[in-house]
All heavy atoms as an XYZ file, in Angstrom:
946
protein
N       7.786     27.379    -44.880
C       6.374     27.252    -44.587
C       5.704     28.536    -44.680
O       4.614     28.678    -45.151
C       6.104     26.551    -43.312
C       4.741     26.296    -42.949
S       4.404     25.380    -41.467
C       4.971     26.563    -40.263
N       6.312     29.632    -43.943
C       5.691     30.901    -43.906
C       5.403     31.483    -45.220
O       4.391     32.090    -45.538
C       6.569     31.897    -43.010
C       6.511     31.511    -41.611
S       4.821     31.836    -40.905
C       5.238     32.289    -39.267
N       6.361     31.272    -46.132
C       6.223     31.701    -47.535
C       5.138     31.114    -48.225
O       4.276     31.825    -48.882
C       7.516     31.510    -48.377
C       7.601     32.217    -49.668
C       7.648     33.671    -49.443
N       7.309     34.250    -50.737
C       7.365     35.585    -50.983
N       7.637     36.422    -49.968
N       7.222     36.156    -52.125
N       4.880     29.790    -48.124
C       3.691     29.238    -48.715
C       2.447     29.725    -48.078
O       1.438     29.803    -48.809
C       3.881     27.624    -48.652
O       3.640     27.214    -47.398
N       2.389     29.983    -46.784
C       1.069     30.440    -46.227
C       0.941     31.914    -46.691
O      -0.211     32.237    -46.956
C       1.338     30.527    -44.701
C       1.123     29.105    -44.117
S       0.961     29.059    -42.338
C       2.515     29.548    -41.795
N       2.015     32.768    -46.826
C       1.827     34.052    -47.339
C       1.255     34.063    -48.764
O       0.424     34.846    -49.042
C       3.169     34.770    -47.222
C       3.182     36.167    -47.695
C       2.234     37.099    -46.834
C       4.588     36.801    -47.702
N       1.848     33.169    -49.638
C       1.351     33.141    -50.935
C      -0.070     32.579    -51.118
O      -0.943     33.066    -51.953
C       2.260     32.120    -51.758
C       3.672     32.760    -52.148
C       4.678     31.833    -52.582
O       4.383     30.632    -52.718
O       5.730     32.298    -52.894
N      -0.505     31.730    -50.093
C      -1.832     31.241    -50.077
C      -2.790     32.371    -49.681
O      -3.950     32.523    -50.332
C      -2.048     30.080    -49.160
N      -2.423     33.207    -48.757
C      -3.194     34.417    -48.313
C      -3.241     35.433    -49.471
O      -4.320     36.019    -49.671
C      -2.574     35.018    -47.086
C      -2.861     34.263    -45.743
C      -1.953     34.773    -44.687
C      -4.317     34.304    -45.447
N      -2.174     35.490    -50.231
C      -2.156     36.391    -51.341
C      -3.163     36.003    -52.398
O      -4.048     36.811    -52.852
C      -0.760     36.502    -51.969
O      -0.830     37.284    -53.185
N      -3.234     34.730    -52.676
C      -4.164     34.190    -53.640
C      -5.611     34.296    -53.093
O      -6.565     34.766    -53.748
C      -3.958     32.700    -53.956
C      -2.660     32.469    -54.745
O      -2.188     33.442    -55.306
O      -2.191     31.354    -54.759
N      -5.811     33.990    -51.827
C      -7.153     34.057    -51.141
C      -7.731     35.588    -51.222
O      -8.886     35.721    -51.534
C      -6.982     33.607    -49.733
C      -8.279     33.540    -48.943
C      -9.170     32.555    -49.137
C      -8.573     34.543    -47.920
C     -10.375     32.420    -48.409
C      -9.773     34.423    -47.292
C     -10.657     33.399    -47.456
N      -6.880     36.475    -50.930
C      -7.297     37.953    -50.865
C      -7.132     38.654    -52.224
O      -7.767     39.603    -52.399
C      -6.473     38.711    -49.887
C      -6.645     38.242    -48.498
C      -5.566     38.983    -47.541
C      -8.010     38.582    -47.987
N      -6.410     38.111    -53.204
C      -6.193     38.779    -54.482
C      -5.333     40.050    -54.300
O      -5.463     41.007    -55.091
N      -4.481     40.011    -53.256
C      -3.506     41.131    -52.986
C      -2.091     40.552    -53.196
O      -1.735     39.535    -52.682
C      -3.669     41.630    -51.562
C      -5.076     42.169    -51.365
C      -2.658     42.697    -51.258
C      -5.438     42.612    -49.955
N      -1.271     41.227    -54.079
C       0.073     40.798    -54.293
C       1.012     40.895    -53.049
O       0.812     41.849    -52.252
C       0.545     41.702    -55.403
C      -0.248     42.918    -55.384
C      -1.587     42.459    -54.812
N       2.031     40.050    -53.011
C       2.979     40.216    -51.869
C       4.204     41.108    -52.438
O       4.543     40.993    -53.581
C       3.679     38.768    -51.630
C       4.835     38.923    -50.643
C       2.624     37.804    -51.178
N       4.569     41.967    -51.611
C       5.705     42.849    -51.948
C       5.355     44.361    -51.734
O       4.562     44.734    -50.933
N       5.981     45.184    -52.605
C       5.842     46.616    -52.421
C       4.649     47.112    -53.187
O       4.103     46.434    -54.076
C       7.172     47.313    -53.071
C       8.442     46.973    -52.347
C       9.424     47.745    -52.880
N       9.636     47.516    -54.356
C      10.529     48.179    -55.121
N      11.427     48.838    -54.555
N      10.649     47.988    -56.340
N       4.290     48.350    -52.699
C       3.235     49.024    -53.450
C       3.592     49.406    -54.877
O       4.777     49.875    -54.953
C       2.694     50.300    -52.610
C       2.020     50.029    -51.353
C       1.930     51.304    -50.552
C       0.595     49.468    -51.535
N       2.665     49.186    -55.809
C       3.035     49.651    -57.203
C       2.863     51.076    -57.230
O       2.418     51.866    -56.372
C       2.029     48.941    -58.147
C       2.245     47.608    -58.322
O       3.408     47.104    -58.097
O       1.261     46.852    -58.692
N       3.360     51.733    -58.291
C       3.122     53.116    -58.604
C       1.606     53.254    -59.007
O       0.984     52.397    -59.414
C       3.867     53.668    -59.849
O       3.559     52.823    -61.042
C       5.414     53.555    -59.567
N       1.021     54.327    -58.598
C      -0.503     54.525    -58.725
C      -1.222     53.941    -57.613
O      -0.660     53.507    -56.568
N      -2.453     53.797    -57.725
C      -3.358     53.212    -56.791
C      -3.075     51.682    -56.610
O      -3.000     50.975    -57.628
C      -4.810     53.368    -57.070
C      -5.140     54.793    -57.185
O      -4.665     55.686    -56.522
N      -6.134     55.142    -58.110
N      -2.801     51.190    -55.381
C      -2.412     49.766    -55.199
C      -2.462     49.352    -53.725
O      -2.626     50.166    -52.811
C      -0.942     49.551    -55.726
O      -0.032     50.278    -54.847
N      -2.603     48.075    -53.703
C      -2.589     47.403    -52.333
C      -1.584     46.294    -52.420
O      -1.420     45.611    -53.389
C      -4.012     46.859    -51.987
O      -4.965     47.925    -52.066
C      -4.070     46.244    -50.668
N      -0.865     46.076    -51.265
C       0.198     44.991    -51.286
C       0.280     44.518    -49.825
O      -0.241     45.153    -48.814
C       1.496     45.622    -51.666
N       0.797     43.237    -49.664
C       0.927     42.698    -48.277
C       2.327     42.065    -48.187
O       3.001     41.777    -49.173
C      -0.102     41.702    -48.143
C      -0.232     40.598    -49.093
S      -1.585     39.574    -48.906
C      -0.801     38.013    -48.439
N       2.734     41.951    -46.904
C       4.038     41.317    -46.586
C       3.947     40.737    -45.144
O       2.998     41.149    -44.420
C       5.130     42.304    -46.649
C       6.555     41.727    -46.628
C       6.773     40.584    -47.710
O       7.010     40.882    -48.821
O       6.724     39.486    -47.332
N       4.831     39.863    -44.749
C       4.829     39.356    -43.436
C       5.235     40.513    -42.430
O       6.092     41.336    -42.796
C       5.909     38.239    -43.279
C       5.604     36.951    -43.882
C       6.759     35.975    -43.714
C       4.363     36.352    -43.189
N       4.627     40.528    -41.201
C       4.961     41.435    -40.230
C       5.486     40.516    -39.150
O       5.503     39.313    -39.194
C       3.690     42.185    -39.765
N       6.237     41.125    -38.117
C       6.791     40.331    -37.039
C       5.707     39.319    -36.456
O       4.654     39.760    -36.180
C       7.171     41.331    -36.005
C       7.584     42.526    -36.875
C       6.444     42.470    -37.900
N       6.063     38.064    -36.346
C       5.162     36.984    -35.922
C       5.731     36.223    -34.741
O       6.902     36.227    -34.558
C       4.805     36.061    -37.002
O       4.168     36.723    -38.154
N       4.751     35.541    -34.028
C       5.292     34.734    -32.808
C       5.881     33.430    -33.353
O       5.358     32.954    -34.358
C       4.149     34.550    -31.831
O       3.280     33.787    -32.330
N       6.678     32.808    -32.630
C       7.200     31.422    -33.032
C       6.274     30.371    -32.846
O       6.454     29.293    -33.507
C       8.523     31.241    -32.203
N       5.246     30.505    -32.061
C       4.343     29.365    -31.830
C       4.783     28.447    -30.750
O       5.876     28.500    -30.208
N       3.906     27.509    -30.488
C       4.132     26.497    -29.323
C       4.023     25.133    -29.992
O       3.067     24.844    -30.665
C       3.060     26.728    -28.216
C       3.135     28.032    -27.610
C       3.173     25.558    -27.176
C       1.953     28.359    -26.705
N       5.067     24.348    -29.742
C       5.107     22.969    -30.287
C       4.665     21.963    -29.159
O       5.214     22.071    -28.029
C       6.569     22.622    -30.673
C       6.658     21.350    -31.479
C       8.053     21.172    -32.009
N       8.320     22.096    -33.025
C       8.368     21.918    -34.314
N       8.001     20.772    -34.882
N       8.563     22.926    -35.127
N       3.690     21.150    -29.615
C       3.261     20.126    -28.502
C       4.028     18.862    -28.642
O       4.956     18.768    -29.476
C       1.779     19.950    -28.669
C       1.473     19.177    -29.990
O       2.199     18.623    -30.601
O       0.210     19.324    -30.329
N       3.728     17.839    -27.825
C       4.567     16.626    -27.808
C       4.416     15.760    -29.067
O       5.217     14.976    -29.346
C       4.096     15.747    -26.606
C       4.355     16.424    -25.311
C       3.766     15.538    -24.188
C       5.856     16.583    -25.075
N       3.466     16.046    -29.931
C       3.316     15.394    -31.196
C       4.253     16.006    -32.318
O       4.405     15.405    -33.370
C       1.995     15.347    -31.784
O       1.637     16.639    -32.168
C       0.972     14.744    -30.752
N       4.772     17.209    -31.967
C       5.575     17.956    -32.947
C       4.777     18.920    -33.717
O       5.363     19.753    -34.481
N       3.490     19.005    -33.617
C       2.655     20.057    -34.213
C       2.842     21.336    -33.550
O       3.179     21.479    -32.422
C       1.201     19.680    -34.149
N       2.799     22.461    -34.307
C       2.939     23.787    -33.789
C       1.737     24.652    -33.959
O       1.008     24.581    -35.028
C       4.150     24.480    -34.549
O       5.305     23.736    -34.452
C       4.302     25.929    -34.058
N       1.264     25.364    -32.946
C       0.277     26.236    -32.986
C       0.967     27.598    -33.036
O       1.554     28.036    -32.088
C      -0.587     26.143    -31.708
C      -1.925     27.006    -31.752
O      -1.987     27.869    -32.673
O      -2.791     26.802    -30.923
N       0.697     28.303    -34.169
C       1.474     29.604    -34.338
C       0.573     30.780    -34.845
O      -0.593     30.536    -35.157
N       1.164     31.845    -35.022
C       0.582     33.043    -35.548
C       1.394     33.609    -36.668
O       2.643     33.872    -36.482
C       0.339     34.097    -34.453
O      -0.371     33.507    -33.371
C      -0.430     35.306    -34.889
N       0.757     33.979    -37.806
C       1.434     34.644    -38.853
C       0.798     36.057    -38.892
O      -0.414     36.206    -38.851
C       1.150     33.985    -40.180
C       1.646     34.554    -41.460
C       1.943     33.467    -42.528
C       0.611     35.527    -41.946
N       1.591     37.111    -38.848
C       1.066     38.407    -38.743
C       1.306     39.083    -40.136
O       2.349     38.865    -40.835
C       1.860     39.370    -37.848
O       1.581     38.856    -36.426
N       0.188     39.495    -40.722
C       0.111     40.003    -42.111
C      -0.022     41.579    -42.192
O      -1.039     42.100    -41.666
C      -1.146     39.271    -42.752
C      -1.316     39.471    -44.240
C      -0.170     38.923    -45.030
C      -2.623     38.854    -44.640
N       0.959     42.180    -42.741
C       0.841     43.667    -42.922
C       0.267     43.874    -44.296
O       0.753     43.395    -45.297
C       2.223     44.246    -42.853
C       2.339     45.771    -43.313
C       1.635     46.651    -42.354
C       3.855     46.177    -43.389
N      -0.910     44.626    -44.348
C      -1.416     45.045    -45.614
C      -1.407     46.616    -45.738
O      -1.835     47.238    -44.803
C      -2.886     44.566    -45.616
C      -2.964     43.032    -45.473
C      -3.596     44.913    -47.086
C      -4.390     42.443    -45.505
N      -0.874     47.053    -46.874
C      -0.765     48.476    -47.141
C      -1.605     48.780    -48.283
O      -1.775     48.002    -49.194
C       0.690     48.855    -47.509
C       1.671     48.746    -46.337
C       3.102     48.698    -46.906
C       1.528     49.928    -45.454
N      -2.213     49.967    -48.209
C      -3.020     50.411    -49.364
C      -2.631     51.951    -49.666
O      -2.364     52.666    -48.783
C      -4.575     50.310    -49.076
O      -5.304     50.816    -50.136
N      -2.574     52.186    -50.995
C      -2.181     53.598    -51.482
C      -3.251     53.917    -52.549
O      -3.432     53.193    -53.467
C      -0.902     53.531    -51.958
C      -0.342     54.894    -52.626
C       1.056     54.808    -53.087
C       1.149     54.247    -54.473
N       2.453     54.351    -55.191
N      -3.786     55.177    -52.397
C      -4.868     55.589    -53.289
C      -5.042     57.108    -53.217
O      -4.791     57.651    -52.224
C      -6.239     54.915    -52.957
C      -7.204     54.675    -54.098
N      -7.706     55.761    -54.680
C      -7.508     53.563    -54.784
C      -8.523     55.238    -55.661
N      -8.432     53.967    -55.829
N      -5.390     57.624    -54.403
C      -5.670     59.113    -54.454
C      -6.947     59.379    -53.799
O      -7.206     60.589    -53.231
C      -5.739     59.639    -55.862
O      -6.664     58.748    -56.635
C      -4.367     59.510    -56.532
N      -7.876     58.375    -53.593
C      -9.084     58.691    -52.908
C      -9.091     58.021    -51.545
O      -8.868     56.752    -51.447
C     -10.313     57.986    -53.702
C     -11.601     58.104    -53.073
O     -11.710     58.568    -51.899
O     -12.619     57.575    -53.738
N      -9.050     58.835    -50.508
C      -8.834     58.303    -49.176
C      -9.859     57.274    -48.770
O      -9.559     56.299    -48.168
C      -8.966     59.575    -48.152
C      -8.595     59.118    -46.736
C      -8.755     60.262    -45.698
O      -9.501     61.263    -46.021
N      -7.970     60.190    -44.739
N     -11.130     57.429    -49.066
C     -12.191     56.477    -48.840
C     -11.883     55.143    -49.450
O     -12.096     53.997    -48.851
C     -13.576     57.028    -49.199
N     -11.378     55.108    -50.673
C     -11.187     53.927    -51.459
C      -9.888     53.172    -50.789
O      -9.847     51.923    -50.783
C     -10.822     54.288    -52.874
N      -8.997     53.942    -50.334
C      -7.830     53.401    -49.607
C      -8.225     52.600    -48.406
O      -7.808     51.430    -48.198
C      -6.895     54.540    -49.300
S      -5.265     54.012    -48.674
N      -9.036     53.271    -47.614
C      -9.616     52.613    -46.448
C     -10.460     51.427    -46.720
O     -10.282     50.363    -46.138
C     -10.341     53.634    -45.520
C      -9.263     54.758    -45.022
C     -11.030     52.988    -44.366
C      -9.911     55.895    -44.516
N     -11.342     51.565    -47.686
C     -12.175     50.388    -48.033
C     -11.435     49.167    -48.534
O     -11.806     48.108    -48.290
C     -13.155     50.955    -49.239
C     -14.197     49.843    -49.641
C     -15.126     49.464    -48.520
O     -15.556     50.352    -47.714
N     -15.320     48.235    -48.380
N     -10.279     49.387    -49.336
C      -9.532     48.226    -49.715
C      -8.983     47.394    -48.599
O      -9.106     46.237    -48.550
C      -8.351     48.673    -50.642
N      -8.587     48.095    -47.494
C      -8.090     47.363    -46.237
C      -9.247     46.789    -45.472
O      -9.238     45.594    -45.051
C      -7.315     48.350    -45.392
C      -6.033     48.853    -45.957
C      -5.429     49.807    -45.086
C      -5.083     47.803    -46.284
N     -10.322     47.535    -45.376
C     -11.546     46.914    -44.646
C     -12.060     45.731    -45.301
O     -12.567     44.776    -44.720
C     -12.675     48.043    -44.537
C     -12.346     49.136    -43.583
O     -11.392     48.992    -42.758
O     -12.973     50.196    -43.634
N     -12.031     45.761    -46.668
C     -12.512     44.534    -47.434
C     -11.649     43.361    -47.078
O     -12.107     42.211    -46.811
C     -12.576     44.807    -48.872
O     -13.436     45.925    -49.061
C     -12.932     43.588    -49.747
N     -10.336     43.594    -47.091
C      -9.383     42.425    -46.879
C      -9.621     41.959    -45.390
O      -9.606     40.727    -45.113
C      -7.977     42.932    -46.945
N      -9.798     42.828    -44.442
C      -9.923     42.479    -42.955
C     -11.253     41.603    -42.942
O     -11.272     40.516    -42.342
C     -10.046     43.583    -42.132
C     -10.502     43.373    -40.679
C      -8.738     44.332    -41.976
N     -12.317     42.118    -43.536
C     -13.569     41.366    -43.438
C     -13.469     40.056    -44.000
O     -14.029     38.943    -43.592
C     -14.712     42.159    -44.005
C     -15.507     43.028    -43.159
C     -16.815     43.620    -43.628
N     -16.755     43.878    -45.059
C     -16.317     45.035    -45.678
N     -15.757     45.958    -44.872
N     -16.334     45.247    -46.939
N     -12.832     39.951    -45.201
C     -12.727     38.629    -45.965
C     -12.011     37.604    -45.065
O     -12.334     36.492    -45.058
C     -11.886     38.941    -47.269
C     -11.603     37.650    -48.000
C     -12.314     37.581    -49.332
N     -11.798     36.698    -50.283
C     -12.239     35.368    -50.362
N     -13.188     35.033    -49.574
N     -11.685     34.513    -51.202
N     -10.877     38.022    -44.372
C     -10.199     37.097    -43.532
C     -10.823     36.782    -42.223
O     -10.789     35.607    -41.824
C      -8.727     37.668    -43.296
C      -7.688     37.271    -44.329
C      -6.354     37.991    -43.910
C      -7.591     35.826    -44.427
N     -11.396     37.768    -41.564
C     -11.939     37.564    -40.252
C     -13.355     37.084    -40.226
O     -13.814     36.568    -39.185
C     -11.934     38.904    -39.405
O     -12.647     39.850    -40.018
C     -10.429     39.357    -39.241
N     -14.084     37.162    -41.312
C     -15.462     36.632    -41.316
C     -15.720     35.414    -42.126
O     -16.921     34.996    -42.280
C     -16.340     37.826    -41.795
C     -16.308     38.969    -40.742
C     -17.222     40.138    -41.246
O     -17.903     40.064    -42.196
N     -17.193     41.115    -40.541
N     -14.667     34.804    -42.631
C     -14.819     33.591    -43.545
C     -14.842     32.342    -42.597
O     -14.312     32.398    -41.509
C     -13.685     33.397    -44.528
O     -14.031     32.400    -45.397
C     -12.274     33.210    -43.910
N     -15.445     31.351    -43.007
C     -15.470     30.040    -42.375
C     -14.392     29.111    -42.782
O     -14.054     28.199    -42.128
C     -16.861     29.328    -42.655
C     -17.956     30.139    -41.879
C     -19.257     29.315    -42.195
N     -20.459     30.159    -41.739
C     -21.072     29.853    -40.604
N     -20.734     28.919    -39.855
N     -22.053     30.547    -40.279
N     -13.836     29.360    -43.978
C     -12.790     28.485    -44.545
C     -11.540     29.332    -44.870
O     -11.614     30.113    -45.835
C     -13.328     27.728    -45.766
O     -14.534     27.079    -45.474
C     -12.238     26.679    -46.198
N     -10.499     29.082    -44.204
C      -9.171     29.748    -44.515
C      -8.267     28.841    -45.280
O      -8.477     27.522    -45.221
C      -8.566     30.238    -43.160
C      -9.229     31.297    -42.459
C      -8.649     31.556    -41.057
C      -9.069     32.640    -43.191
N      -7.218     29.346    -45.928
C      -6.359     28.529    -46.727
C      -5.646     27.441    -45.824
O      -5.471     27.536    -44.716
C      -5.326     29.536    -47.212
C      -6.018     30.807    -47.255
C      -6.971     30.798    -46.086
N      -5.379     26.288    -46.549
C      -4.576     25.186    -45.936
C      -3.556     24.670    -46.945
O      -3.747     24.890    -48.139
C      -5.607     24.008    -45.653
N      -2.450     24.120    -46.452
C      -1.427     23.473    -47.256
C      -1.308     22.095    -46.830
O      -2.110     21.410    -46.101
N      -0.298     21.445    -47.351
C       0.001     19.968    -47.073
C       0.391     19.851    -45.715
O      -0.053     18.718    -45.136
C       1.128     19.471    -47.936
C       0.735     19.375    -49.466
O      -0.443     19.332    -49.760
O       1.659     19.492    -50.182
N       1.049     20.671    -44.982
C       1.466     20.540    -43.602
C       1.044     21.638    -42.731
O       1.474     21.679    -41.571
C       2.995     20.376    -43.544
S       3.851     21.859    -44.069
N       0.050     22.405    -43.065
C      -0.439     23.511    -42.217
C      -1.991     23.867    -42.537
O      -2.391     23.529    -43.600
C       0.371     24.773    -42.371
C       0.546     25.316    -43.772
C       1.618     24.926    -44.567
C      -0.391     26.090    -44.495
N       1.397     25.563    -45.849
C       0.145     26.259    -45.813
C      -1.495     26.700    -44.319
C      -0.269     26.954    -46.808
C      -2.172     27.442    -45.274
C      -1.588     27.565    -46.585
N      -2.704     24.405    -41.476
C      -4.005     24.788    -41.761
C      -4.229     26.038    -40.941
O      -3.950     26.110    -39.704
C      -4.924     23.737    -41.110
C      -6.332     24.080    -41.076
C      -7.080     24.325    -42.383
O      -7.131     23.415    -43.166
N      -7.623     25.557    -42.567
N      -4.725     27.054    -41.609
C      -5.103     28.259    -40.906
C      -6.483     28.041    -40.370
O      -7.313     27.455    -40.993
C      -5.084     29.568    -41.927
C      -3.789     29.777    -42.495
S      -3.852     31.143    -43.646
C      -2.192     30.933    -44.487
N      -6.608     28.531    -39.111
C      -8.058     28.311    -38.450
C      -8.648     29.559    -37.813
O      -9.825     29.493    -37.538
C      -7.855     27.182    -37.446
C      -7.028     27.562    -36.233
C      -7.686     28.095    -35.196
C      -5.722     27.196    -36.160
C      -6.922     28.382    -34.057
C      -4.990     27.493    -35.036
C      -5.585     28.138    -33.941
O      -4.867     28.291    -32.874
N      -7.961     30.624    -37.823
C      -8.665     31.815    -37.301
C      -7.881     33.108    -37.727
O      -6.620     32.981    -37.884
C      -8.700     31.726    -35.719
N      -8.559     34.260    -37.749
C      -7.858     35.427    -38.111
C      -8.554     36.590    -37.312
O      -9.884     36.597    -37.147
C      -7.936     35.733    -39.577
N      -7.801     37.476    -36.683
C      -8.308     38.636    -36.130
C      -7.458     39.869    -36.424
O      -6.359     39.768    -36.694
C      -8.451     38.475    -34.620
C      -7.116     38.164    -33.907
O      -6.234     38.903    -33.925
O      -7.091     36.988    -33.428
N      -7.943     41.057    -36.235
C      -7.304     42.284    -36.486
C      -6.440     42.614    -35.259
O      -6.856     42.817    -34.192
C      -8.284     43.388    -36.670
O      -9.228     42.936    -37.640
C      -7.628     44.623    -37.155
N      -5.104     42.727    -35.646
C      -4.116     43.089    -34.505
C      -4.014     44.650    -34.468
O      -3.977     45.217    -33.369
C      -2.767     42.623    -34.843
O      -2.713     41.213    -34.775
N      -4.070     45.226    -35.669
C      -3.959     46.706    -35.649
C      -5.012     47.162    -36.704
O      -5.015     46.787    -37.939
C      -2.555     47.203    -36.266
O      -1.592     46.704    -35.357
C      -2.548     48.684    -36.238
N      -5.997     47.950    -36.261
C      -7.054     48.472    -37.145
C      -6.455     49.311    -38.232
O      -5.319     49.831    -38.108
C      -8.072     49.305    -36.310
C      -8.720     48.626    -35.280
C      -9.882     47.707    -35.839
O     -10.350     47.905    -36.904
N     -10.317     46.829    -35.060
N      -7.177     49.469    -39.240
C      -6.832     50.351    -40.385
C      -6.405     51.665    -39.848
O      -7.111     52.310    -39.002
C      -7.947     50.507    -41.454
O      -8.265     49.192    -41.951
C      -7.652     51.520    -42.561
N      -5.163     52.129    -40.182
C      -4.678     53.355    -39.648
C      -3.891     54.164    -40.717
O      -3.245     53.586    -41.581
C      -3.795     53.140    -38.346
C      -2.636     52.371    -38.601
O      -1.601     52.902    -39.000
N      -2.754     50.988    -38.528
N      -3.774     55.467    -40.525
C      -3.140     56.354    -41.460
C      -1.619     56.225    -41.338
O      -1.059     56.167    -40.219
C      -3.568     57.817    -41.068
C      -2.716     58.892    -41.768
C      -3.044     59.195    -43.085
C      -1.782     59.578    -41.181
C      -2.334     60.251    -43.703
C      -0.996     60.596    -41.827
C      -1.264     60.927    -43.086
O      -0.702     61.944    -43.754
N      -0.964     56.123    -42.506
C       0.498     56.037    -42.427
C       1.129     57.408    -42.876
O       1.957     58.139    -42.291
C       1.075     54.948    -43.323
C       0.470     53.618    -42.809
C       2.501     54.994    -43.517
C       1.069     53.148    -41.509
N       0.677     57.872    -44.102
C       1.239     59.103    -44.671
C       0.399     59.580    -45.797
O      -0.499     58.804    -46.372
C       2.695     58.785    -45.179
N       0.688     60.866    -46.275
C       0.129     61.325    -47.517
C       1.328     61.645    -48.460
O       2.194     62.493    -48.016
C      -0.722     62.515    -47.396
C      -1.374     62.965    -48.601
C      -2.789     63.446    -48.308
C      -3.626     63.611    -49.615
N      -3.174     64.348    -50.624
N       1.506     60.924    -49.583
C       2.703     61.115    -50.412
C       2.147     61.754    -51.722
O       1.535     61.022    -52.615
C       3.298     59.685    -50.711
C       4.507     59.766    -51.498
O       5.122     60.874    -51.588
O       4.955     58.797    -52.035
N       2.404     63.030    -51.749
C       1.824     63.756    -52.959
C       0.256     63.564    -52.989
O      -0.412     64.044    -52.041
N      -0.250     63.006    -54.086
C      -1.817     62.907    -54.178
C      -2.229     61.645    -53.492
O      -3.445     61.420    -53.539
C      -2.075     62.925    -55.615
C      -1.877     64.196    -56.358
O      -1.915     65.288    -55.656
O      -1.700     64.127    -57.544
N      -1.373     60.808    -52.977
C      -1.757     59.447    -52.574
C      -1.881     59.310    -50.972
O      -0.951     59.834    -50.274
C      -0.722     58.393    -52.953
C      -0.774     58.252    -54.429
C       0.256     58.888    -55.289
C      -1.640     57.441    -54.989
C       0.164     58.761    -56.588
C      -1.633     57.237    -56.408
C      -0.763     57.966    -57.214
O      -0.801     57.773    -58.502
N      -2.904     58.807    -50.528
C      -3.167     58.454    -49.098
C      -2.551     57.029    -48.917
O      -2.753     56.213    -49.705
C      -4.631     58.489    -48.746
C      -5.360     59.832    -48.874
C      -5.855     60.299    -49.987
C      -5.387     60.770    -47.826
N      -6.430     61.565    -49.705
C      -6.118     61.913    -48.425
C      -4.879     60.822    -46.530
C      -6.390     62.948    -47.710
C      -5.205     61.930    -45.826
C      -5.935     63.088    -46.306
N      -1.827     56.833    -47.863
C      -1.353     55.575    -47.444
C      -1.876     55.138    -46.166
O      -1.623     55.820    -45.123
C       0.261     55.468    -47.567
C       0.673     55.941    -48.939
C       0.657     54.122    -47.199
C       2.170     56.110    -49.038
N      -2.432     53.975    -46.090
C      -2.976     53.361    -44.819
C      -2.491     51.903    -44.706
O      -2.103     51.318    -45.701
C      -4.527     53.332    -44.910
C      -5.162     54.681    -44.473
C      -5.202     55.717    -45.469
C      -5.777     54.882    -43.257
C      -5.752     57.034    -45.072
C      -6.290     56.091    -42.950
C      -6.309     57.108    -43.805
O      -6.852     58.245    -43.473
N      -2.528     51.389    -43.436
C      -2.201     49.983    -43.353
C      -3.042     49.361    -42.235
O      -3.696     50.026    -41.518
C      -0.728     49.947    -42.862
O      -0.443     50.325    -41.576
N      -2.928     48.061    -42.137
C      -3.548     47.295    -41.018
C      -2.632     45.954    -40.833
O      -1.891     45.588    -41.695
C      -4.926     46.981    -41.326
S      -5.239     45.854    -42.669
N      -2.867     45.364    -39.724
C      -2.086     44.106    -39.408
C      -3.236     43.148    -39.010
O      -4.044     43.297    -38.144
C      -1.105     44.167    -38.402
C       0.022     45.184    -38.851
C      -0.471     42.822    -38.077
C       1.081     45.422    -37.864
N      -3.194     41.883    -39.634
C      -4.082     40.819    -39.320
C      -3.266     39.694    -38.817
O      -2.324     39.305    -39.385
C      -4.893     40.438    -40.500
C      -5.661     41.662    -41.050
C      -5.808     39.345    -40.190
C      -6.334     41.369    -42.430
N      -3.728     39.098    -37.654
C      -3.011     37.945    -37.100
C      -3.786     36.716    -37.529
O      -4.945     36.649    -37.288
C      -2.998     38.080    -35.614
O      -2.193     39.075    -35.239
N      -3.072     35.811    -38.117
C      -3.713     34.561    -38.595
C      -3.169     33.378    -37.876
O      -1.862     33.181    -37.917
C      -3.497     34.376    -40.141
C      -4.105     33.042    -40.627
C      -3.939     35.514    -41.015
N      -3.955     32.624    -37.188
C      -3.611     31.534    -36.436
C      -3.558     30.289    -37.268
O      -4.465     30.128    -38.206
C      -4.632     31.280    -35.203
C      -4.625     32.383    -34.269
C      -3.486     32.632    -33.415
N      -2.993     31.343    -32.776
C      -3.182     31.061    -31.441
N      -3.786     31.941    -30.647
N      -2.773     29.866    -31.068
N      -2.533     29.419    -37.007
C      -2.461     28.265    -37.911
C      -1.862     27.052    -37.043
O      -1.215     27.280    -35.950
C      -1.462     28.467    -39.067
C      -0.099     28.760    -38.612
C       0.832     27.753    -38.541
C       0.362     29.978    -38.427
C       2.132     27.892    -38.234
C       1.669     30.287    -37.937
C       2.582     29.174    -37.982
N      -2.077     25.919    -37.582
C      -1.464     24.663    -36.987
C      -0.545     24.155    -38.103
O      -0.902     23.999    -39.175
C      -2.543     23.521    -36.718
C      -3.592     24.087    -35.571
C      -1.882     22.319    -36.374
C      -3.087     23.936    -34.225
N       0.641     23.887    -37.730
C       1.627     23.266    -38.530
C       1.779     21.821    -38.085
O       1.992     21.451    -36.979
C       2.998     23.908    -38.396
O       3.961     23.251    -39.015
N       1.689     20.895    -39.031
C       1.872     19.473    -38.815
C       3.153     18.903    -39.243
O       3.387     17.728    -39.543
C       0.652     18.797    -39.517
C      -0.557     19.240    -39.140
C      -1.713     18.671    -40.056
C      -2.570     19.832    -40.587
N      -3.326     19.577    -41.752
N       4.237     19.759    -39.251
C       5.553     19.392    -39.766
C       6.130     18.388    -38.839
O       6.949     17.500    -39.305
C       6.375     20.497    -39.972
C       6.144     21.419    -41.169
C       7.070     22.417    -41.510
O       7.503     23.173    -40.432
O       7.384     22.702    -42.665
N       5.922     18.445    -37.559
C       6.595     17.470    -36.601
C       8.052     17.832    -36.323
O       8.484     18.810    -36.606
N       8.622     16.838    -35.626
C       9.911     17.132    -35.112
C      10.902     16.713    -36.279
O      10.619     15.878    -37.115
C      10.331     16.252    -33.936
C       9.609     16.739    -32.709
C       8.586     15.975    -32.153
C      10.031     17.860    -32.068
C       7.912     16.444    -30.939
C       9.324     18.318    -30.959
C       8.287     17.556    -30.410
N      12.141     17.397    -36.241
C      13.186     17.023    -37.223
C      13.928     15.890    -36.541
O      14.390     16.024    -35.345
C      14.075     18.184    -37.473
C      13.294     19.360    -38.172
C      15.233     17.858    -38.397
C      14.103     20.628    -38.266
N      14.130     14.811    -37.279
C      14.853     13.659    -36.740
C      16.419     13.945    -36.760
O      16.861     14.324    -37.869
C      14.553     12.405    -37.475
C      13.215     11.924    -37.296
O      12.622     12.056    -36.275
N      12.555     11.396    -38.318
N      16.986     13.841    -35.724
C      18.455     14.213    -35.680
C      19.248     12.968    -35.372
O      18.814     12.048    -34.798
C      18.747     15.151    -34.573
C-alpha cells in the first residue's frame, strides 16, 4: 500500500521516486513513517513521510523546486486516493534545508508528512 501511495504522490507532484539523476534533478523516497492507529472497523489512520531531495547548480532553483512541491501538497484541496486508501492532509515536517554542496551542485531536502486513511480492514485468520 505504501508503494502505491508513493507512486501516486510521484505522479501528483511530477517528481520521480528514487535517486537524484546526474545534473540538475529532484527525486523523492519514503522517509521513516508512523505505523498508524487501527480502529474497531479495521481502518487505519496513518502518516506517510515523504523525503524530497533537490540538486541544482543554481541554489535558488534548488530551493524553489522543493518549495513548489511543499506548496502543491500542503495547499491543495484534493490529494491522491486509491482503491483502499485516501490521503486527506499534508504538512511540512522538516522545512527546506541545506544538505551539501557537491562540486557545482547545491543539495537541499525537505520532509512532508501526508496523513491517510486506509480502508484495508482486518486480515481474516
